Backbone and ligand atoms as CSV (ligand in chain L), in Angstrom:
chain,resi,resn,atom,element,x,y,z
A,1,MET,N,N,20.881,71.872,116.222
A,1,MET,CA,C,21.113,72.841,117.331
A,1,MET,C,C,22.589,73.198,117.464
A,2,ARG,N,N,22.829,74.642,117.625
A,2,ARG,CA,C,24.141,75.054,117.620
A,2,ARG,C,C,24.518,75.264,119.093
A,3,LYS,N,N,25.550,74.526,119.471
A,3,LYS,CA,C,26.275,74.625,120.914
A,3,LYS,C,C,27.560,75.217,120.756
A,4,GLY,N,N,27.932,75.843,122.077
A,4,GLY,CA,C,29.257,76.315,122.218
A,4,GLY,C,C,29.664,76.028,123.503
A,5,ILE,N,N,31.089,76.163,123.623
A,5,ILE,CA,C,31.593,75.913,124.969
A,5,ILE,C,C,32.520,76.993,125.418
A,6,TYR,N,N,32.198,77.638,126.606
A,6,TYR,CA,C,32.999,78.629,127.117
A,6,TYR,C,C,33.832,78.190,128.345
A,7,PRO,N,N,35.188,77.859,128.232
A,7,PRO,CA,C,35.940,77.316,129.270
A,7,PRO,C,C,36.678,78.366,130.039
A,8,GLY,N,N,37.045,77.999,131.318
A,8,GLY,CA,C,37.925,78.834,132.082
A,8,GLY,C,C,37.934,78.327,133.479
A,9,SER,N,N,38.898,79.083,134.305
A,9,SER,CA,C,38.992,78.608,135.727
A,9,SER,C,C,37.954,79.388,136.541
A,10,PHE,N,N,37.502,80.397,136.289
A,10,PHE,CA,C,36.450,81.052,136.968
A,10,PHE,C,C,36.673,81.199,138.471
A,11,ASP,N,N,37.838,81.634,138.841
A,11,ASP,CA,C,38.362,81.616,140.293
A,11,ASP,C,C,38.420,82.970,140.951
A,12,PRO,N,N,37.301,83.613,141.167
A,12,PRO,CA,C,35.872,83.266,140.904
A,12,PRO,C,C,35.323,84.050,139.511
A,13,VAL,N,N,34.022,83.743,139.128
A,13,VAL,CA,C,33.424,84.366,138.026
A,13,VAL,C,C,33.509,85.843,138.344
A,14,THR,N,N,33.618,86.689,137.164
A,14,THR,CA,C,33.407,88.167,137.331
A,14,THR,C,C,32.477,88.704,136.519
A,15,LEU,N,N,32.442,90.069,136.525
A,15,LEU,CA,C,31.352,90.740,135.591
A,15,LEU,C,C,32.047,90.604,134.054
A,16,GLY,N,N,33.169,90.586,134.095
A,16,GLY,CA,C,33.763,90.373,132.572
A,16,GLY,C,C,33.374,89.117,131.967
A,17,HIS,N,N,33.588,88.135,132.828
A,17,HIS,CA,C,33.149,86.750,132.399
A,17,HIS,C,C,31.571,86.767,132.036
A,18,LEU,N,N,30.864,87.402,132.896
A,18,LEU,CA,C,29.307,87.385,132.795
A,18,LEU,C,C,28.923,88.127,131.425
A,19,ASP,N,N,29.743,89.244,131.216
A,19,ASP,CA,C,29.348,89.934,129.883
A,19,ASP,C,C,29.566,89.077,128.718
A,20,ILE,N,N,30.688,88.095,128.815
A,20,ILE,CA,C,31.011,87.253,127.702
A,20,ILE,C,C,30.003,86.185,127.613
A,21,ILE,N,N,29.554,85.682,128.878
A,21,ILE,CA,C,28.416,84.675,128.753
A,21,ILE,C,C,27.163,85.247,128.090
A,22,HIS,N,N,26.833,86.334,128.532
A,22,HIS,CA,C,25.609,86.909,127.964
A,22,HIS,C,C,25.597,86.968,126.444
A,23,ARG,N,N,26.625,87.553,125.922
A,23,ARG,CA,C,26.774,87.661,124.454
A,23,ARG,C,C,27.015,86.392,123.823
A,24,ALA,N,N,27.786,85.275,124.347
A,24,ALA,CA,C,28.012,84.137,123.748
A,24,ALA,C,C,26.503,83.278,123.693
A,25,ALA,N,N,25.876,83.508,124.797
A,25,ALA,CA,C,24.462,82.886,124.833
A,25,ALA,C,C,23.629,83.337,123.810
A,26,ASP,N,N,23.772,84.393,123.185
A,26,ASP,CA,C,22.916,85.088,122.224
A,26,ASP,C,C,23.318,84.470,120.883
A,27,LEU,N,N,24.607,83.868,120.744
A,27,LEU,CA,C,25.118,83.377,119.527
A,27,LEU,C,C,24.725,81.925,119.213
A,28,VAL,N,N,24.380,81.218,120.299
A,28,VAL,CA,C,24.186,79.738,120.220
A,28,VAL,C,C,22.836,79.367,120.852
A,29,ASP,N,N,22.439,78.132,120.549
A,29,ASP,CA,C,21.271,77.672,121.191
A,29,ASP,C,C,21.543,77.146,122.642
A,30,GLU,N,N,22.681,76.650,122.754
A,30,GLU,CA,C,23.059,76.060,124.133
A,30,GLU,C,C,24.493,76.409,124.399
A,31,LEU,N,N,24.819,77.076,125.563
A,31,LEU,CA,C,26.155,77.487,125.821
A,31,LEU,C,C,26.618,76.589,127.149
A,32,VAL,N,N,27.606,75.886,126.998
A,32,VAL,CA,C,28.187,75.070,128.002
A,32,VAL,C,C,29.314,75.906,128.769
A,33,ILE,N,N,29.170,76.281,129.923
A,33,ILE,CA,C,30.130,76.959,130.777
A,33,ILE,C,C,30.958,75.796,131.306
A,34,ALA,N,N,32.277,75.616,131.020
A,34,ALA,CA,C,33.164,74.492,131.433
A,34,ALA,C,C,34.215,75.040,132.358
A,35,ILE,N,N,34.074,74.559,133.582
A,35,ILE,CA,C,35.042,75.126,134.592
A,35,ILE,C,C,36.137,73.993,134.730
A,36,LEU,N,N,37.415,74.459,134.509
A,36,LEU,CA,C,38.585,73.458,134.639
A,36,LEU,C,C,38.781,73.020,136.107
A,37,HIS,N,N,38.658,71.797,136.202
A,37,HIS,CA,C,38.863,71.161,137.584
A,37,HIS,C,C,40.134,70.479,137.529
A,38,ASN,N,N,41.188,71.237,138.031
A,38,ASN,CA,C,42.670,70.769,137.747
A,38,ASN,C,C,43.196,70.525,139.187
A,39,SER,N,N,43.319,69.265,139.495
A,39,SER,CA,C,43.833,68.967,141.003
A,39,SER,C,C,45.235,69.457,141.120
A,40,SER,N,N,46.150,69.627,140.088
A,40,SER,CA,C,47.411,70.194,140.349
A,40,SER,C,C,47.465,71.648,140.372
A,41,LYS,N,N,46.482,72.413,139.778
A,41,LYS,CA,C,46.394,73.802,139.916
A,41,LYS,C,C,45.126,74.263,140.712
A,42,LYS,N,N,45.308,74.136,141.977
A,42,LYS,CA,C,44.567,74.338,143.029
A,42,LYS,C,C,44.007,75.966,143.073
A,43,GLY,N,N,42.867,76.242,143.026
A,43,GLY,CA,C,42.409,77.695,143.015
A,43,GLY,C,C,41.971,77.914,144.412
A,44,LEU,N,N,41.547,79.190,144.738
A,44,LEU,CA,C,41.078,79.612,145.984
A,44,LEU,C,C,39.627,78.905,146.296
A,45,PHE,N,N,38.811,78.975,145.158
A,45,PHE,CA,C,37.393,78.529,145.216
A,45,PHE,C,C,37.493,77.131,144.781
A,46,THR,N,N,36.634,76.320,145.578
A,46,THR,CA,C,36.620,74.898,145.237
A,46,THR,C,C,35.830,74.689,143.804
A,47,THR,N,N,35.987,73.655,143.316
A,47,THR,CA,C,35.104,73.368,141.989
A,47,THR,C,C,33.694,73.588,142.316
A,48,GLU,N,N,33.341,73.066,143.432
A,48,GLU,CA,C,31.837,73.076,143.765
A,48,GLU,C,C,31.383,74.396,144.055
A,49,GLU,N,N,32.295,75.206,144.671
A,49,GLU,CA,C,31.826,76.720,144.922
A,49,GLU,C,C,31.882,77.492,143.581
A,50,ARG,N,N,32.783,77.262,142.731
A,50,ARG,CA,C,32.721,77.934,141.316
A,50,ARG,C,C,31.290,77.485,140.688
A,51,ILE,N,N,31.161,76.217,140.554
A,51,ILE,CA,C,29.888,75.754,139.966
A,51,ILE,C,C,28.613,76.583,140.490
A,52,ASP,N,N,28.544,76.544,141.778
A,52,ASP,CA,C,27.420,77.206,142.500
A,52,ASP,C,C,27.383,78.688,142.085
A,53,LEU,N,N,28.533,79.408,142.221
A,53,LEU,CA,C,28.449,80.803,141.874
A,53,LEU,C,C,28.023,81.110,140.488
A,54,LEU,N,N,28.635,80.122,139.467
A,54,LEU,CA,C,28.248,80.486,138.142
A,54,LEU,C,C,26.853,80.115,137.788
A,55,LYS,N,N,26.338,78.978,138.665
A,55,LYS,CA,C,24.926,78.837,138.315
A,55,LYS,C,C,23.932,79.812,138.789
A,56,ARG,N,N,24.448,80.536,139.913
A,56,ARG,CA,C,23.555,81.472,140.496
A,56,ARG,C,C,23.577,82.824,139.535
A,57,VAL,N,N,24.699,83.011,139.074
A,57,VAL,CA,C,24.743,84.313,138.326
A,57,VAL,C,C,24.217,84.244,137.041
A,58,THR,N,N,23.928,82.849,136.498
A,58,THR,CA,C,23.258,82.750,135.159
A,58,THR,C,C,21.984,82.202,135.220
A,59,GLU,N,N,21.481,82.255,136.505
A,59,GLU,CA,C,20.138,81.534,136.539
A,59,GLU,C,C,19.031,82.115,135.638
A,60,ASP,N,N,19.342,83.436,135.045
A,60,ASP,CA,C,18.383,83.980,134.354
A,60,ASP,C,C,18.647,83.794,132.794
A,61,ILE,N,N,19.598,83.021,132.579
A,61,ILE,CA,C,19.886,82.837,131.099
A,61,ILE,C,C,19.560,81.306,130.906
A,62,PRO,N,N,18.410,81.181,130.207
A,62,PRO,CA,C,17.921,79.748,130.062
A,62,PRO,C,C,18.706,78.892,129.244
A,63,ASN,N,N,19.513,79.308,128.282
A,63,ASN,CA,C,20.254,78.291,127.376
A,63,ASN,C,C,21.626,78.044,128.053
A,64,VAL,N,N,21.862,78.255,129.282
A,64,VAL,CA,C,23.208,78.183,129.678
A,64,VAL,C,C,23.288,76.924,130.603
A,65,LYS,N,N,24.381,76.095,130.469
A,65,LYS,CA,C,24.555,74.897,131.383
A,65,LYS,C,C,26.066,75.018,131.993
A,66,VAL,N,N,25.962,74.715,133.286
A,66,VAL,CA,C,27.408,74.911,133.903
A,66,VAL,C,C,27.912,73.449,134.260
A,67,ILE,N,N,29.282,73.083,133.718
A,67,ILE,CA,C,29.733,71.910,134.048
A,67,ILE,C,C,31.269,71.994,134.517
A,68,SER,N,N,31.787,71.046,135.159
A,68,SER,CA,C,33.280,71.097,135.235
A,68,SER,C,C,33.930,69.924,134.464
A,69,PHE,N,N,35.166,70.162,134.295
A,69,PHE,CA,C,35.888,69.069,133.462
A,69,PHE,C,C,37.373,69.122,133.885
A,70,ASP,N,N,37.819,67.772,133.618
A,70,ASP,CA,C,39.377,67.676,133.933
A,70,ASP,C,C,39.825,66.947,132.521
A,71,GLY,N,N,40.971,67.134,132.245
A,71,GLY,CA,C,41.539,66.735,131.091
A,71,GLY,C,C,41.549,67.667,130.064
A,72,LEU,N,N,41.474,67.222,128.625
A,72,LEU,CA,C,41.592,68.128,127.560
A,72,LEU,C,C,40.296,68.851,127.324
A,73,LEU,N,N,40.338,70.096,126.958
A,73,LEU,CA,C,39.115,70.844,126.650
A,73,LEU,C,C,38.444,70.312,125.327
A,74,VAL,N,N,39.350,69.882,124.303
A,74,VAL,CA,C,38.723,69.381,123.066
A,74,VAL,C,C,37.768,68.155,123.457
A,75,ASP,N,N,38.303,67.343,124.200
A,75,ASP,CA,C,37.532,66.162,124.661
A,75,ASP,C,C,36.291,66.395,125.413
A,76,CYS,N,N,36.339,67.546,126.182
A,76,CYS,CA,C,35.086,67.993,126.933
A,76,CYS,C,C,34.188,68.513,125.834
A,77,ALA,N,N,34.653,69.328,124.839
A,77,ALA,CA,C,33.729,69.874,123.837
A,77,ALA,C,C,33.054,68.757,123.168
A,78,ILE,N,N,33.887,67.701,122.685
A,78,ILE,CA,C,33.173,66.615,121.818
A,78,ILE,C,C,32.129,65.951,122.705
A,79,GLN,N,N,32.473,65.680,123.979
A,79,GLN,CA,C,31.551,64.926,124.962
A,79,GLN,C,C,30.226,65.765,125.138
A,80,TYR,N,N,30.298,66.981,125.161
A,80,TYR,CA,C,29.207,67.893,125.229
A,80,TYR,C,C,28.412,68.426,123.785
A,81,GLY,N,N,29.023,67.537,122.727
A,81,GLY,CA,C,28.267,67.846,121.522
A,81,GLY,C,C,28.668,69.115,120.759
A,82,THR,N,N,29.793,69.709,121.003
A,82,THR,CA,C,30.179,71.191,120.402
A,82,THR,C,C,31.493,71.028,119.618
A,83,LYS,N,N,31.548,71.804,118.540
A,83,LYS,CA,C,32.901,72.088,118.029
A,83,LYS,C,C,33.207,73.477,118.022
A,84,THR,N,N,32.719,74.199,118.891
A,84,THR,CA,C,32.903,75.651,119.025
A,84,THR,C,C,33.246,75.937,120.391
A,85,ILE,N,N,34.531,76.564,120.539
A,85,ILE,CA,C,35.102,77.082,121.641
A,85,ILE,C,C,34.956,78.557,121.692
A,86,ILE,N,N,34.410,79.194,122.823
A,86,ILE,CA,C,34.393,80.618,122.858
A,86,ILE,C,C,35.289,81.012,123.903
A,87,ARG,N,N,36.076,82.304,123.552
A,87,ARG,CA,C,36.904,82.673,124.583
A,87,ARG,C,C,36.886,84.204,124.393
A,88,GLY,N,N,37.315,84.817,125.592
A,88,GLY,CA,C,37.109,86.308,125.546
A,88,GLY,C,C,38.496,86.889,125.375
A,89,LEU,N,N,38.709,87.990,124.778
A,89,LEU,CA,C,40.031,88.699,124.684
A,89,LEU,C,C,39.795,90.079,125.303
A,90,ARG,N,N,40.545,90.291,126.377
A,90,ARG,CA,C,40.643,91.646,127.055
A,90,ARG,C,C,41.391,92.494,126.399
A,91,ALA,N,N,42.722,92.361,126.075
A,91,ALA,CA,C,43.813,93.199,125.678
A,91,ALA,C,C,44.706,92.477,124.953
A,92,VAL,N,N,45.591,93.155,124.237
A,92,VAL,CA,C,46.523,92.589,123.255
A,92,VAL,C,C,47.440,91.551,124.040
A,93,THR,N,N,47.599,91.842,125.266
A,93,THR,CA,C,48.417,90.895,126.047
A,93,THR,C,C,47.828,89.498,126.188
A,94,ASP,N,N,46.476,89.392,126.064
A,94,ASP,CA,C,45.898,87.985,126.080
A,94,ASP,C,C,46.134,87.267,124.832
A,95,PHE,N,N,46.282,88.088,123.620
A,95,PHE,CA,C,46.302,87.420,122.287
A,95,PHE,C,C,47.369,86.341,122.276
A,96,GLU,N,N,48.606,86.450,122.626
A,96,GLU,CA,C,49.671,85.442,122.330
A,96,GLU,C,C,49.201,84.181,122.936
A,97,TYR,N,N,48.841,84.214,124.137
A,97,TYR,CA,C,48.360,83.060,124.893
A,97,TYR,C,C,47.167,82.353,124.342
A,98,GLU,N,N,46.252,83.098,123.876
A,98,GLU,CA,C,44.787,82.680,123.340
A,98,GLU,C,C,45.048,82.052,122.008
A,99,LEU,N,N,45.918,82.619,121.295
A,99,LEU,CA,C,46.364,82.086,119.782
A,99,LEU,C,C,47.011,80.648,120.157
A,100,GLN,N,N,47.953,80.600,121.055
A,100,GLN,CA,C,48.617,79.272,121.242
A,100,GLN,C,C,47.591,78.265,121.657
A,101,LEU,N,N,46.727,78.657,122.577
A,101,LEU,CA,C,45.556,77.692,123.065
A,101,LEU,C,C,44.794,77.277,121.811
A,102,ALA,N,N,44.229,78.262,120.955
A,102,ALA,CA,C,43.483,77.912,120.001
A,102,ALA,C,C,44.023,77.020,118.923
A,103,GLN,N,N,45.506,77.401,118.623
A,103,GLN,CA,C,46.096,76.605,117.683
A,103,GLN,C,C,46.522,75.128,118.142
A,104,THR,N,N,46.766,75.102,119.464
A,104,THR,CA,C,46.994,73.718,120.058
A,104,THR,C,C,45.809,72.824,119.938
A,105,ASN,N,N,44.664,73.502,120.307
A,105,ASN,CA,C,43.319,72.844,120.091
A,105,ASN,C,C,42.953,72.411,118.790
A,106,LYS,N,N,43.448,73.201,117.744
A,106,LYS,CA,C,43.070,72.940,116.247
A,106,LYS,C,C,43.971,71.702,115.933
A,107,ARG,N,N,45.156,71.716,116.454
A,107,ARG,CA,C,46.165,70.637,116.129
A,107,ARG,C,C,45.560,69.350,116.559
A,108,LEU,N,N,45.079,69.406,117.967
A,108,LEU,CA,C,44.450,68.204,118.463
A,108,LEU,C,C,43.217,67.692,117.882
A,109,ARG,N,N,42.323,68.688,117.499
A,109,ARG,CA,C,41.149,68.333,116.783
A,109,ARG,C,C,40.717,69.409,115.740
A,110,PRO,N,N,41.273,69.087,114.614
A,110,PRO,CA,C,41.068,69.981,113.447
A,110,PRO,C,C,39.583,70.493,113.160
A,111,ASP,N,N,38.735,69.698,113.637
A,111,ASP,CA,C,37.246,70.010,113.352
A,111,ASP,C,C,36.732,71.057,114.482
A,112,ILE,N,N,37.512,71.391,115.353
A,112,ILE,CA,C,37.130,72.382,116.324
A,112,ILE,C,C,37.706,73.684,116.176
A,113,ASP,N,N,36.784,74.737,116.263
A,113,ASP,CA,C,37.154,76.090,116.060
A,113,ASP,C,C,37.064,76.935,117.383
A,114,THR,N,N,37.773,78.119,117.464
A,114,THR,CA,C,37.659,78.945,118.515
A,114,THR,C,C,37.254,80.227,118.090
A,115,ILE,N,N,36.305,80.918,118.661
A,115,ILE,CA,C,35.703,82.091,118.426
A,115,ILE,C,C,36.101,83.088,119.491
A,116,PHE,N,N,36.531,84.195,119.072
A,116,PHE,CA,C,36.851,85.336,120.243
A,116,PHE,C,C,35.905,86.299,120.253
A,117,LEU,N,N,35.506,86.678,121.494
A,117,LEU,CA,C,34.618,87.879,121.801
A,117,LEU,C,C,35.503,88.989,122.565
A,118,THR,N,N,35.471,90.014,122.010
A,118,THR,CA,C,36.327,91.121,122.624
A,118,THR,C,C,35.598,91.545,123.974
A,119,THR,N,N,36.292,91.524,125.027
A,119,THR,CA,C,35.630,91.887,126.378
A,119,THR,C,C,35.214,93.500,126.237
A,120,ASN,N,N,34.246,93.588,126.894
A,120,ASN,CA,C,33.691,95.058,127.032
A,120,ASN,C,C,34.741,95.777,127.665
A,121,VAL,N,N,35.007,97.177,127.107
A,121,VAL,CA,C,36.168,97.901,127.643
A,121,VAL,C,C,36.068,98.154,129.258
A,122,LYS,N,N,34.760,98.164,129.646
A,122,LYS,CA,C,34.527,98.412,131.140
A,122,LYS,C,C,35.320,97.543,131.858
A,123,TYR,N,N,35.556,96.205,131.397
A,123,TYR,CA,C,36.000,95.043,132.191
A,123,TYR,C,C,37.441,94.732,131.637
A,124,SER,N,N,38.056,95.529,130.911
A,124,SER,CA,C,39.346,95.057,130.268
A,124,SER,C,C,40.349,94.656,131.182
A,125,TYR,N,N,40.346,95.417,132.359
A,125,TYR,CA,C,41.459,95.505,133.360
A,125,TYR,C,C,41.150,94.319,134.264
A,126,LEU,N,N,39.927,93.782,134.383
A,126,LEU,CA,C,39.522,92.854,135.312
A,126,LEU,C,C,40.053,91.474,135.230
A,127,SER,N,N,40.301,90.821,136.315
A,127,SER,CA,C,40.655,89.227,136.334
A,127,SER,C,C,40.298,88.778,137.554
A,128,SER,N,N,40.298,87.414,137.758
A,128,SER,CA,C,39.803,86.729,139.038
A,128,SER,C,C,40.826,87.211,139.991
A,129,SER,N,N,42.137,87.261,139.631
A,129,SER,CA,C,43.079,87.510,140.887
A,129,SER,C,C,42.907,89.113,141.293
A,130,VAL,N,N,42.489,89.925,140.419
A,130,VAL,CA,C,42.157,91.237,140.972
A,130,VAL,C,C,41.083,91.145,142.035
A,131,VAL,N,N,40.034,90.368,141.759
A,131,VAL,CA,C,38.924,90.184,142.665
A,131,VAL,C,C,39.478,89.680,144.040
A,132,ARG,N,N,40.096,88.627,143.934
A,132,ARG,CA,C,40.750,87.946,145.104
A,132,ARG,C,C,41.572,88.856,145.896
A,133,GLU,N,N,42.473,89.600,145.151
A,133,GLU,CA,C,43.427,90.551,145.999
A,133,GLU,C,C,42.448,91.744,146.664
A,134,VAL,N,N,41.623,92.403,145.903
A,134,VAL,CA,C,40.708,93.467,146.552
A,134,VAL,C,C,39.983,92.991,147.630
A,135,ALA,N,N,39.371,91.839,147.412
A,135,ALA,CA,C,38.523,91.178,148.475
A,135,ALA,C,C,39.350,90.873,149.708
A,136,SER,N,N,40.613,90.472,149.593
A,136,SER,CA,C,41.341,90.043,150.720
A,136,SER,C,C,41.667,91.297,151.639
A,137,TYR,N,N,41.722,92.468,150.962
A,137,TYR,CA,C,41.942,93.741,151.871
A,137,TYR,C,C,40.613,94.266,152.082
A,138,GLY,N,N,39.642,93.686,152.003
A,138,GLY,CA,C,38.278,94.089,152.372
A,138,GLY,C,C,37.693,95.364,151.323
A,139,GLY,N,N,38.385,95.428,150.270
A,139,GLY,CA,C,37.989,96.519,149.339
A,139,GLY,C,C,36.661,96.326,148.625
A,140,ASP,N,N,36.291,97.220,147.891
A,140,ASP,CA,C,34.849,97.251,147.306
A,140,ASP,C,C,34.922,96.468,146.099
A,141,ILE,N,N,34.223,95.426,145.956
A,141,ILE,CA,C,34.265,94.534,144.814
A,141,ILE,C,C,33.102,94.591,143.956
A,142,SER,N,N,32.057,95.688,144.288
A,142,SER,CA,C,30.805,95.628,143.648
A,142,SER,C,C,30.980,96.092,142.072
A,143,HIS,N,N,32.188,96.572,141.720
A,143,HIS,CA,C,32.277,96.750,140.284
A,143,HIS,C,C,32.946,95.596,139.401
A,144,PHE,N,N,33.267,94.574,140.210
A,144,PHE,CA,C,34.001,93.486,139.730
A,144,PHE,C,C,33.164,92.042,139.585
A,145,VAL,N,N,32.291,91.831,140.595
A,145,VAL,CA,C,31.501,90.769,140.529
A,145,VAL,C,C,29.998,90.898,140.750
A,146,PRO,N,N,29.062,90.011,140.200
A,146,PRO,CA,C,27.731,90.230,140.343
A,146,PRO,C,C,27.353,90.537,141.838
A,147,GLU,N,N,26.306,91.322,142.127
A,147,GLU,CA,C,25.924,91.707,143.553
A,147,GLU,C,C,25.579,90.543,144.244
A,148,LYS,N,N,24.785,89.487,143.895
A,148,LYS,CA,C,24.397,88.482,144.491
A,148,LYS,C,C,25.502,87.385,145.067
A,149,ILE,N,N,26.742,87.649,144.593
A,149,ILE,CA,C,27.563,86.661,144.993
A,149,ILE,C,C,28.877,87.466,145.831
A,150,ILE,N,N,28.632,88.729,145.973
A,150,ILE,CA,C,29.565,89.573,146.836
A,150,ILE,C,C,29.899,89.036,148.154
A,151,ASP,N,N,28.942,88.727,148.897
A,151,ASP,CA,C,29.039,88.149,150.267
A,151,ASP,C,C,29.916,86.956,150.383
A,152,ASP,N,N,29.511,86.025,149.353
A,152,ASP,CA,C,30.126,84.706,149.362
A,152,ASP,C,C,31.670,84.762,148.857
A,153,VAL,N,N,31.877,85.909,148.002
A,153,VAL,CA,C,33.225,85.941,147.619
A,153,VAL,C,C,34.067,86.362,148.848
A,154,TYR,N,N,33.484,87.407,149.619
A,154,TYR,CA,C,34.421,87.871,150.788
A,154,TYR,C,C,34.652,86.739,151.742
A,155,LYS,N,N,33.571,85.986,151.859
A,155,LYS,CA,C,33.650,84.700,152.853
A,155,LYS,C,C,34.615,83.797,152.490
A,156,ILE,N,N,34.816,83.471,151.206
A,156,ILE,CA,C,35.602,82.384,150.686
A,156,ILE,C,C,37.044,82.969,150.765
A,157,VAL,N,N,37.094,84.181,150.388
A,157,VAL,CA,C,38.481,84.838,150.413
A,157,VAL,C,C,38.980,84.665,151.834
A,158,LYS,N,N,38.228,85.261,152.715
A,158,LYS,CA,C,38.535,85.281,154.137
A,158,LYS,C,C,39.092,83.808,154.694
A,159,ARG,N,N,38.294,82.942,154.214
A,159,ARG,CA,C,38.583,81.555,154.674
A,159,ARG,C,C,39.937,81.044,154.085
A,160,GLY,N,N,40.253,81.328,152.807
A,160,GLY,CA,C,41.476,81.209,152.222
A,160,GLY,C,C,42.752,81.770,153.061
A,161,GLU,N,N,42.597,82.979,153.673
A,161,GLU,CA,C,43.603,83.679,154.498
A,161,GLU,C,C,43.833,82.914,155.750
A,162,LYS,N,N,42.735,82.298,156.253
A,162,LYS,CA,C,43.040,81.702,157.575
A,162,LYS,C,C,43.924,80.421,157.515
A,163,LYS,N,N,43.962,79.721,156.221
A,163,LYS,CA,C,44.708,78.531,156.016
A,163,LYS,C,C,46.085,78.730,156.393
L,1,COA,N1,N,36.664,88.946,132.220
L,1,COA,C1,C,37.472,88.819,133.458
L,1,COA,N2,N,38.517,87.988,133.452
L,1,COA,C2,C,38.932,87.474,132.497
L,1,COA,C3,C,38.066,87.382,131.381
L,1,COA,C4,C,36.931,88.291,131.283
L,1,COA,N3,N,36.255,88.420,130.074
L,1,COA,N4,N,38.738,86.560,130.423
L,1,COA,C5,C,39.871,86.133,131.110
L,1,COA,N5,N,39.912,86.619,132.318
L,1,COA,C6,C,40.926,86.230,133.284
L,1,COA,C7,C,40.487,85.409,134.375
L,1,COA,O1,O,39.772,85.843,135.311
L,1,COA,C8,C,41.852,84.604,134.769
L,1,COA,O2,O,42.445,85.587,135.709
L,1,COA,P1,P,43.427,85.128,136.764
L,1,COA,O3,O,44.609,84.664,136.004
L,1,COA,O4,O,43.709,86.449,137.519
L,1,COA,O5,O,42.804,84.088,137.663
L,1,COA,C9,C,42.749,84.690,133.436
L,1,COA,O6,O,42.079,85.773,132.678
L,1,COA,C10,C,42.707,83.515,132.646
L,1,COA,O7,O,41.692,82.823,133.005
L,1,COA,P2,P,40.788,81.843,132.085
L,1,COA,O8,O,40.138,82.498,131.009
L,1,COA,O9,O,39.898,81.111,133.129
L,1,COA,O10,O,41.771,80.865,131.436
L,1,COA,P3,P,42.865,79.818,132.010
L,1,COA,O11,O,44.096,79.989,131.597
L,1,COA,O12,O,42.700,79.696,133.634
L,1,COA,O13,O,42.177,78.500,131.648
L,1,COA,C11,C,41.584,76.775,129.834
L,1,COA,C12,C,42.103,78.259,130.185
L,1,COA,C13,C,40.639,76.380,130.819
L,1,COA,C14,C,40.757,77.037,128.627
L,1,COA,C15,C,42.687,75.981,129.403
L,1,COA,O14,O,43.726,75.781,130.603
L,1,COA,C16,C,42.306,74.514,129.123
L,1,COA,O15,O,41.683,74.364,128.044
L,1,COA,N6,N,42.736,73.573,129.828
L,1,COA,C17,C,42.429,72.154,129.760
L,1,COA,C18,C,43.791,71.384,129.197
L,1,COA,C19,C,43.862,71.515,127.827
L,1,COA,O16,O,42.928,71.078,126.992
L,1,COA,N7,N,44.868,71.865,127.419
L,1,COA,C20,C,45.392,71.980,125.900
L,1,COA,C21,C,45.403,73.315,125.489
L,1,COA,S1,S,47.133,73.909,125.839
């Protein structure tokens, strides 16, 4: 059985992430979406909220599993039985960071490889912080996140502002 792991912060998941998830799920028998739970890098969405949103937007993809992890990505990959990390590349500006990440992971675990999928051009400008920023001003985020989570994204962003 061929498994892959797609890691990230997903604070929150966007249509760009979902595009990568659909395409990655076609390449493997099981795709593990691994949400970084980092207590020192607090995001706006709690880990539980990110898990919930990701589960809802991927409920129609049968071979996807959503988990969270703390610690090294390579350890998480091994724990879930995969040696294939999948990452998306939006633009050349992502490349340097992604190369460093992939090479660090390769140094830590030479048997693990990273595969890059190029982001659909429709979403090459998109990031989670763009979603958070536009939502915080009440702007239209329907081109950024799946329809079924729009209301929750507004609600959570507004809650963050009250803090
Ligand atoms: N569509 C939309 N946005 C995308 C995207 C896509 N296809 N691909 C990346 N992004 C955006 C994200 O929205 C995020 O935006 P933001 O900065 O505005 O929030 C940004 O790109 C980067 O996010 P992400 O892909 O989630 O990466 P990350 O840098 O937050 O996390 C990990 C990367 C989790 C893989 C990495 O930190 C990790 O492995 N950590 C574990 C510790 C470890 O093993 N370290 C050793 C290696 S150094």
